[in-house]
C-alpha positions in Angstrom: 23.1 4.2 -17.7 25.2 1.1 -17.0 25.7 -0.2 -13.5 28.3 -2.1 -11.4 26.8 -4.7 -9.1 28.3 -6.0 -5.9 27.1 -9.1 -4.1 27.3 -9.4 -0.3 26.7 -12.0 2.3 25.0 -10.1 5.2 23.7 -10.8 8.6 21.2 -8.3 10.2 18.8 -8.0 13.1 16.6 -5.8 10.9 14.3 -6.9 8.1 16.7 -7.6 5.3 14.9 -5.2 2.9 15.4 -2.3 5.5 19.1 -3.2 6.1 19.8 -3.4 2.3 18.1 -0.1 1.7 20.4 1.5 4.5 23.4 0.1 2.7 22.3 1.5 -0.6 21.6 4.9 0.8 24.8 5.1 2.8 26.9 4.2 -0.2 25.3 6.6 -2.7 23.1 9.7 -2.6 21.2 9.1 0.6 21.9 9.6 4.3 20.1 8.9 7.6 17.9 12.0 7.1 16.7 14.0 4.1 19.1 17.0 3.3 18.9 20.0 1.0 19.8 19.1 -2.6 18.7 15.5 -2.2 16.0 15.7 -4.9 14.1 12.8 -6.2 15.6 13.4 -9.7 19.1 13.2 -8.2 18.4 10.0 -6.3 16.8 8.5 -9.5 20.0 9.1 -11.4 22.7 8.4 -8.8 21.2 6.3 -6.0 22.3 2.7 -5.4 19.6 0.1 -6.1 18.9 -3.2 -4.3 18.7 -5.7 -7.1 18.2 -9.0 -5.3 17.7 -10.5 -1.9 18.0 -14.2 -1.2 17.2 -15.2 2.4 19.5 -17.8 4.1 19.5 -19.1 7.6 18.5 -17.4 10.9 21.0 -17.4 13.8 20.6 -16.6 17.5 23.9 -14.8 18.1 25.5 -11.9 16.2 28.7 -12.6 14.3 30.1 -9.1 14.9 30.0 -6.9 18.0 28.5 -3.4 18.0 25.3 -4.1 16.2 21.7 -3.7 17.3 20.5 -6.3 19.8 17.9 -8.8 18.7 16.8 -12.3 19.5 17.3 -13.4 15.9 19.7 -12.4 13.1 18.8 -13.1 9.5 21.5 -14.0 7.0 21.0 -13.3 3.3 22.8 -12.8 0.0 22.1 -9.2 -1.3 23.0 -7.7 -4.6 23.3 -3.9 -4.9 24.1 -1.9 -8.0 25.5 1.6 -8.6 25.5 3.8 -11.8 29.0 3.8 -13.2 28.7 7.6 -13.3 29.0 7.6 -9.5 32.7 6.8 -9.7 33.9 6.3 -13.4 37.1 4.5 -14.1 38.6 5.1 -10.7 39.6 2.0 -8.8 40.0 3.7 -5.4 36.6 5.3 -5.7 35.1 1.9 -6.7 36.6 0.3 -3.6 35.2 3.2 -1.5 31.8 2.6 -2.9 31.6 -1.2 -2.7 33.8 -1.7 0.4 33.8 1.5 2.4 31.6 2.8 5.3 29.0 0.1 4.8 31.1 -2.1 7.1 30.4 0.4 9.9 26.6 0.3 9.8 25.0 -0.8 13.0 22.2 -2.5 11.1 24.6 -5.3 10.1 26.2 -7.9 12.4 27.9 -9.5 9.4 28.8 -8.1 6.0 31.2 -9.6 3.4 31.8 -8.5 -0.2 31.5 -11.7 -2.3 31.8 -10.7 -5.9 31.6 -7.9 -8.5 29.9 -7.7 -11.8 31.7 -5.1 -13.9 30.0 -3.8 -17.1 31.9 -3.8 -20.4 32.0 0.0 -20.7 33.9 0.2 -17.5 36.2 -2.7 -18.3 37.3 -1.0 -21.5 39.2 1.6 -19.5 41.5 -1.1 -18.1 44.3 -3.0 -19.9 44.5 -5.6 -17.1 47.4 -8.1 -17.1 49.9 -7.4 -19.8 51.3 -10.9 -19.7 48.6 -13.1 -18.1 48.8 -16.8 -18.4 50.2 -17.2 -21.9 52.7 -14.3 -21.5 54.1 -15.8 -18.4 54.4 -19.2 -20.1 56.3 -17.6 -22.9 58.6 -15.7 -20.6 59.4 -18.9 -18.6 59.6 -21.2 -21.7 56.9 -23.5 -20.3 54.1 -24.7 -22.7 52.0 -27.5 -21.4 52.5 -28.0 -17.6 52.5 -25.9 -14.5 55.3 -23.5 -14.0 57.3 -24.9 -11.1 58.7 -22.3 -8.6 60.3 -21.9 -5.3 60.9 -19.2 -2.7 64.3 -18.2 -1.5 64.6 -19.7 2.0 65.9 -18.7 4.5 63.9 -15.5 3.7 65.8 -13.2 5.9 69.5 -13.1 6.9 71.4 -14.2 3.8 73.8 -11.8 2.1 73.5 -11.3 -1.7 76.4 -13.6 -2.3 75.0 -16.3 0.0 71.6 -16.0 -1.7 73.1 -16.4 -5.2 75.0 -19.4 -4.1 71.7 -20.9 -2.8 69.9 -20.6 -6.1 72.7 -22.0 -8.3 71.7 -25.7 -8.0 68.0 -24.8 -8.3 68.6 -22.9 -11.5 70.8 -25.7 -12.8 68.0 -28.2 -12.0 65.7 -26.6 -14.5 63.3 -24.7 -12.2 61.0 -22.2 -14.0 60.5 -19.5 -11.3 62.3 -18.2 -8.2 61.0 -15.4 -6.1 62.0 -13.3 -3.1 60.1 -13.9 0.0 57.6 -11.2 0.9 59.8 -10.3 3.9 62.7 -9.4 1.7 62.6 -6.0 0.0 65.5 -3.6 0.4 67.0 -4.4 3.8 70.5 -3.2 5.0 71.9 -6.8 5.1 70.9 -7.5 1.5 70.3 -4.3 -0.5 68.0 -4.7 -3.5 70.6 -3.7 -6.1 73.3 -5.9 -4.7 71.0 -8.8 -4.4 69.6 -8.2 -8.0 73.1 -8.2 -9.4 74.2 -11.4 -7.7 71.0 -13.3 -8.5 70.7 -12.1 -12.1 74.4 -13.1 -12.7 73.3 -16.7 -12.0 70.2 -16.5 -14.1 71.9 -14.8 -17.1 74.8 -17.2 -17.0 72.4 -20.2 -17.1 70.4 -18.6 -19.9 73.5 -18.0 -22.0 74.6 -21.6 -21.4 71.2 -23.4 -21.9 68.8 -20.9 -23.5 66.4 -21.2 -20.6 65.8 -18.0 -18.6 64.5 -18.6 -15.1 61.8 -16.1 -14.2 63.2 -14.4 -11.1 60.6 -12.3 -9.2 62.5 -9.7 -7.3 60.5 -8.1 -4.5 60.3 -4.4 -5.5 57.9 -3.5 -2.7 58.9 -0.1 -1.4 57.8 3.6 -1.4 56.5 4.5 -4.9 59.6 6.2 -6.4 61.9 3.6 -5.0 59.7 0.8 -6.2 59.7 2.2 -9.8 63.5 2.5 -9.6 63.8 -1.1 -8.5 61.7 -2.0 -11.5 63.9 -0.1 -13.9 67.0 -1.8 -12.5 65.4 -5.2 -12.9 64.7 -4.5 -16.5 68.3 -3.3 -17.1 69.6 -6.6 -15.5 67.6 -8.7 -17.9 64.8 -9.7 -15.5 61.3 -10.7 -16.6 59.2 -10.5 -13.4 58.7 -8.2 -10.5 57.1 -9.2 -7.2 55.0 -6.7 -5.2 53.1 -7.1 -1.9 49.8 -5.8 -3.2 48.1 -5.1 0.1 51.1 -3.2 1.4 51.4 -0.7 -1.4 47.7 -0.5 -2.5 45.8 -0.4 -5.8 47.1 2.9 -7.1 50.7 2.0 -6.6 50.2 -1.5 -8.1 48.5 -0.1 -11.1 51.4 2.5 -11.6 53.9 -0.4 -11.3 52.0 -2.5 -13.9 51.8 0.3 -16.3 55.5 1.2 -15.9 56.7 -1.4 -18.4 56.2 -4.9 -19.7 57.5 -7.1 -16.8 55.2 -9.8 -15.5 53.9 -8.7 -12.2 53.7 -11.3 -9.4 51.1 -10.2 -6.9 51.7 -11.4 -3.4 48.6 -11.1 -1.2 50.3 -11.2 2.3 47.8 -9.7 4.7 44.9 -11.4 2.9 43.9 -13.3 6.0 42.7 -10.2 7.9 40.5 -9.3 5.0 38.7 -12.7 4.6 39.3 -15.1 7.4 36.1 -14.1 9.2 33.1 -15.8 7.5 30.9 -12.7 7.9 33.4 -9.8 7.5 35.7 -8.6 4.7 36.0 -9.7 1.1 36.0 -13.0 -0.8 38.6 -13.8 -3.4 36.4 -13.4 -6.5 35.8 -9.7 -5.8 39.4 -9.2 -4.5 41.0 -10.8 -7.5 39.0 -8.7 -10.0 40.3 -5.5 -8.5 43.9 -6.6 -8.8 43.2 -7.9 -12.3 42.0 -4.5 -13.3 45.1 -3.0 -11.8 47.2 -5.2 -14.0 48.8 -8.0 -12.0 49.6 -11.1 -14.0 50.1 -13.6 -11.1 48.2 -13.8 -7.8 48.5 -16.1 -4.9 45.6 -18.5 -4.1 47.0 -20.6 -1.4 47.1 -24.4 -2.1 45.4 -27.8 -1.5 46.2 -29.1 2.0 48.0 -25.9 2.8 49.7 -24.9 6.0 47.3 -22.0 6.7 43.6 -21.9 7.7 42.0 -21.8 4.2 40.0 -24.9 3.2 40.5 -26.7 0.0 37.1 -25.7 -1.5 38.1 -22.1 -1.1 41.4 -22.6 -2.9 39.6 -24.4 -5.8 37.1 -21.5 -6.1 40.0 -19.0 -6.1 41.8 -20.8 -8.9 38.6 -20.7 -10.9 38.1 -17.0 -10.2 41.5 -16.2 -11.7 40.5 -17.9 -14.9 36.9 -16.6 -15.1 36.1 -14.5 -18.2 36.3 -10.7 -17.5 35.5 -9.0 -20.8 38.6 -8.8 -22.9 40.9 -8.7 -19.9 43.4 -11.6 -19.7 43.1 -14.3 -17.0 45.4 -14.3 -14.0 48.0 -17.0 -13.5 47.0 -18.6 -10.1 50.0 -19.0 -7.7 49.6 -22.2 -5.7 51.7 -22.0 -2.6 51.8 -22.5 1.2 53.3 -25.8 2.4 53.2 -27.4 -1.0 55.3 -30.3 -2.2 54.7 -32.8 -5.0 52.1 -34.8 -3.1 49.4 -32.1 -3.5 49.7 -32.1 -7.3 47.4 -35.1 -7.6 44.4 -33.6 -5.7 45.1 -30.1 -7.2 44.8 -31.5 -10.8 41.8 -33.7 -9.9 39.9 -30.7 -8.4 40.8 -28.1 -11.0 41.6 -30.0 -14.2 44.1 -27.3 -15.2 47.8 -26.9 -15.5 47.6 -23.1 -15.9 49.2 -22.6 -12.6 52.4 -21.4 -11.0 53.1 -24.2 -8.4 55.3 -22.9 -5.6 57.2 -25.0 -3.1 59.6 -23.5 -0.6 60.5 -26.2 1.9 59.1 -28.8 -0.5 62.1 -28.1 -2.8 64.7 -26.5 -0.5 64.4 -29.2 2.2 64.2 -32.3 -0.1 66.4 -35.1 1.2 68.4 -35.2 -2.0 68.9 -31.4 -2.1 67.1 -28.6 -3.8 67.8 -29.9 -7.3 66.2 -33.2 -6.5 63.2 -31.2 -5.0 62.6 -29.6 -8.4 62.7 -32.9 -10.2 60.4 -34.5 -7.7 57.6 -31.9 -8.3 58.0 -32.2 -12.0 57.6 -35.9 -11.7 54.5 -35.5 -9.5 52.8 -33.2 -11.9 53.5 -35.4 -14.9 52.1 -38.4 -13.1 49.0 -36.4 -12.0 48.2 -35.3 -15.5 48.8 -38.8 -16.8 46.1 -40.1 -14.4 48.5 -42.0 -12.1 48.2 -42.2 -8.3 50.7 -40.8 -5.9 52.0 -44.2 -4.8 52.3 -45.3 -8.5 54.5 -42.3 -9.1 56.5 -42.8 -6.0 57.2 -46.4 -7.1 58.7 -45.2 -10.4 60.4 -41.9 -9.5 63.2 -42.0 -6.9 63.2 -38.3 -6.3 59.5 -38.2 -5.7 59.7 -41.3 -3.6 62.1 -39.4 -1.3 59.6 -36.5 -1.1 56.8 -38.9 -0.1 59.0 -40.4 2.6 59.8 -37.0 4.1 56.7 -34.9 3.5 53.9 -37.4 3.2 53.4 -38.3 6.8 53.4 -41.6 8.6 50.5 -43.3 6.8 51.8 -42.6 3.3 55.3 -43.7 4.3 53.9 -47.0 5.6 52.0 -47.5 2.4 55.1 -46.7 0.4 57.2 -49.1 2.5 54.6 -51.8 2.1 54.4 -51.3 -1.7 50.6 -50.8 -1.7 49.2 -48.6 -4.5 
């Protein structure tokens, strides 16, 4: 019988073997006391099994409240497996198993789901991303560099007509991708269908004129029936991508959306911080991304180097790698690099990841460029070309006027002084 394995980072006042056994029992065919029907044969077939324990450091204070008191708390990495027959090809049941009541156990003062190992006979039940990296490249007409994208800003307050007017110069500048903000769905001041018609008019007119169809990710997030209706209207209008706030609508709704047609699905992870920001509670991106990959999203946010949020660069780099990690025959995800990005981070992003299989998103870094949004698009294209060519930021700024303006505005005092002094 094949098994799914979950790896956890734990902290416990108990002997780790005892705490791990409690976790395995709580999340399978055991409970705190023997009950009728709980035979040894049944437990042999369906019980979770502790596969591995790697002891880490000992700490004096608990990371989470409500646990048992002790004068020392052992941390460890623990791997636990379950027979696939416990849940089958049922994503909500899998989540309930690997990420359910175990977080409530008093025997743990820290517990974080780090990764999942999913057996091939379970993977075969899932199509995964229909487009993935290569499909998104084809839809956007981008072969050998990152897709360059932006977010419509201001995110709230513009009418459909004002929003369409805002994207006209960006589309004309050759941007690859434009998306709604996660705060924009179907509000009274900018109803989805009216906004869709206004924006797709700009996109379609540009495609007719140039042959390049900008990937416009409309935010279809809504109640399920309305969300599928938004999807259908997007297809009718000639769109190629739908955006959904995955944590807001859930795995089942996202999978339904992904199976509804062939649009690329842009997964926005807003709300992610409450799942992962604590070092000893929640879920890490490798496990999280595999669940959404099974559901079928094509693109998933990973934050960015030197971002405006809390996440350190090492975590961002690991997340990008997780999107591209082999997962049976299921296509890789396209990592969406975002959060306070401008062209300056392209150099470190490429140095750390050595990949251009990215959707590189800049909101203010494009929309607030001193030369206007069109110059902001050009500046990021210039930065990525220079990064891939092995040039430094200051060398690129010396040669490219649009990027030079970006450095002067977004690069901070030290870079501006180096730029003014002509030092590379």
